[in-house]
C-alpha positions in Angstrom: -129.6 -83.3 85.6 -127.1 -82.5 89.1 -129.4 -82.9 92.3 -130.8 -79.3 93.1 -129.5 -77.8 95.9 -133.5 -77.3 97.8 -134.9 -74.3 99.4 -135.4 -74.7 103.3 -138.0 -74.1 105.5 -137.7 -72.7 108.9 -140.3 -74.1 110.7 -140.7 -71.7 114.1 -143.2 -72.9 116.8 -143.3 -71.9 120.6 -139.1 -71.8 121.1 -137.8 -74.2 118.8 -137.0 -74.0 115.1 -136.6 -76.9 112.7 -135.7 -76.7 109.2 -137.4 -78.5 106.3 -135.9 -78.5 102.9 -138.7 -78.3 100.1 -138.6 -80.9 97.9 -141.7 -80.1 95.6 -143.1 -76.2 95.2 -139.5 -73.7 95.3 -140.3 -72.6 92.2 -143.7 -71.5 92.5 -143.0 -69.4 96.0 -140.6 -67.1 94.0 -139.2 -66.6 90.5 -136.8 -64.0 90.4 -137.1 -64.2 86.1 -141.1 -62.8 87.3 -139.2 -59.3 87.4 -137.9 -58.5 84.3 -134.1 -58.3 85.9 -132.5 -60.6 82.7 -130.8 -63.2 82.8 -130.0 -64.9 86.7 -126.8 -65.6 86.5 -125.5 -69.4 88.0 -122.4 -70.8 87.8 -122.6 -74.1 89.9 -125.1 -77.1 88.3 -127.0 -77.5 91.4 -128.5 -74.3 91.1 -130.4 -74.1 87.6 -132.2 -71.0 89.0 -129.0 -69.2 90.1 -130.4 -68.2 93.5 -131.5 -70.1 96.8 -134.1 -69.1 99.4 -134.7 -69.3 102.8 -138.4 -69.1 104.2 -139.9 -68.6 107.5 -143.3 -70.3 108.8 -144.2 -68.7 111.7 -147.8 -68.4 113.6 -148.6 -70.4 109.8 -148.1 -67.5 107.2 -144.8 -68.4 105.0 -142.5 -65.8 105.0 -139.2 -65.4 102.4 -136.7 -64.4 104.9 -132.7 -65.0 103.4 -131.7 -65.3 99.5 -128.3 -66.1 98.0 -128.0 -64.9 94.1 -125.4 -63.8 92.4 -127.4 -60.9 91.4 -128.1 -57.7 92.4 -131.6 -57.3 93.1 -131.2 -54.1 95.7 -133.9 -51.9 93.1 -136.9 -54.7 94.1 -139.8 -53.5 96.7 -139.4 -57.1 98.6 -136.0 -56.4 99.4 -135.9 -52.6 100.2 -135.6 -53.0 104.1 -133.7 -56.1 103.6 -129.9 -56.3 104.8 -127.7 -57.0 101.8 -124.7 -58.8 103.5 -121.2 -60.8 101.7 -121.9 -64.5 102.3 -120.3 -66.6 103.4 -118.0 -67.5 99.4 -117.5 -71.2 101.0 -121.1 -71.2 100.7 -122.2 -72.2 96.8 -119.9 -68.8 96.6 -123.1 -66.8 95.3 -122.5 -63.3 95.2 -125.2 -61.4 97.2 -127.1 -62.1 99.9 -130.4 -60.9 101.6 -131.2 -61.2 105.3 -134.2 -60.4 107.2 -136.4 -59.8 103.7 -139.5 -59.9 106.1 -141.5 -60.6 102.6 -144.8 -62.3 102.8 -145.5 -64.9 100.3 -149.1 -65.2 99.1 -148.8 -68.5 97.9 -151.7 -71.3 97.7 -150.9 -75.1 96.4 -149.2 -77.6 98.1 -145.3 -77.9 99.2 -143.9 -81.2 99.8 -141.3 -81.0 102.6 -138.0 -83.2 103.9 -137.6 -83.1 107.7 -134.9 -84.7 109.0 -132.7 -84.9 106.5 -130.6 -89.2 106.5 -127.4 -87.9 104.9 -127.9 -90.1 101.9 -127.4 -88.2 98.6 -128.7 -90.3 96.2 -127.8 -90.6 92.6 -128.3 -87.3 90.1 -131.1 -89.2 88.6 -133.2 -90.3 91.5 -133.4 -86.8 93.2 -137.5 -87.7 92.6 -140.3 -88.4 95.1 -139.3 -92.4 94.8 -136.4 -92.1 97.0 -137.1 -89.0 98.8 -138.0 -91.1 102.0 -134.5 -92.6 101.7 -132.7 -89.5 101.8 -135.2 -87.7 105.0 -137.4 -89.1 108.3 -140.2 -87.7 107.7 -141.9 -86.1 104.2 -144.7 -84.3 105.1 -147.3 -82.4 102.3 -148.2 -78.1 103.3 -151.2 -77.0 102.5 -151.1 -73.3 101.6 -154.3 -70.8 101.0 -152.7 -67.1 100.8 -149.7 -67.7 102.6 -151.3 -69.1 105.7 -151.2 -73.0 106.0 -154.4 -74.9 105.8 -153.9 -78.1 106.3 -150.9 -80.7 106.6 -149.9 -84.4 106.6 -147.2 -87.0 107.2 -147.1 -88.3 103.4 -144.2 -91.5 104.1 -142.6 -91.7 107.7 -139.5 -93.9 108.0 
């Protein structure tokens, strides 16, 4: 399988923002198939879900901030207050982009995050925990309860 585009989390702490890639668990945060939309269109093999999400971690709470996809979801309640824009077509060519969604994510469980991308891209069949420590400077496991961080730890530090 082709290496998949990773959803992102922007971690806002004081006046700084760090971007982390969600390596494990993003499929548990949002599944558009749960909304009876029918088939979610995807046109590139590196995004089999058909959408790309960006989240914000602020004040220890997880919030869905941005969604790029090839499906109009204006009818869904959680995007009604979002701004629907035309995304930059050079970025994986998604047809719709919803920004400033500001939707709390009520997730309980663990996420594995990668911080500090090193630029190393492994072959597709190596998109797994065994090589992520060569792709990222740090691997961080975050545990959430009802969308709030309750624990985190560095898993691997290179």
